[in-house]
C-alpha positions, 0 to 999 in steps of 0.5 A: 683891695686889702691883701694879707701877706705873711712870711716867717722870714724877711727877704727880697721876695716878700719886700717885692710883693709888698711893693707890688701890692702898693704899686697896684693900689692894694693895701698890704696887711702884713703878718710876721717880720713884715709887720715888725714882729716875728713868727713861724711859718705855720703861725703867720700863714694861718693868721693871714688865712684867718684875715681872708676867711673873716673878710678883713682881707680880700685875698692873701699871699703866704710865703715860706722857703718852699711855699708848701708849709705856708700853703698847708697852714693857710689851708687849715683855716676854714674858708681858705683855698690856698694854692702854691703857684710857681708860674702865672698860668697856674695862678690864673687857673687856681683862681678860675677853676679852684676859686683860690683866695690865698696865693702861696709862694716859694722864697727859694725858687721865686725871683722878685720879677716872677713873684710879681708876675704870679701875683698880678695873674692871681689878683687879676683873674676872676673866679670862674663861673662854669657849673663844673668848677662851681660844683667842685668848689662847693664840694670843698666847703665844710658840711655839718655833721 
């Protein structure tokens, strides 16, 4: 699967996530320093969100110092449901219950090993099909008018 990955700062966590994606057989689609460029967290996270929303990527990972700004920026893109996750169980639940399609990580508080564990839990977890959750996710979609 193509996975958009964005960070405003190169570092060990973004590099570990890129390597983990490749190791899984996924194709990273980088934004910001990982793509050889630059960019602020708002800009690169929104770009990754647009790649997911357009279908160019099947999922996304956005990373900034706390993960909060990256998740907010990605969530500004219609069709994106970014979840800031600090552990694997939260990542599984974000996929199952909220149909999250973008994972946000904190560069400050996420080790490489934990980041890889969270990533695997996120990407390996399917969207849930419970009627309650499906109704709630549908309520998040933009409505005309």
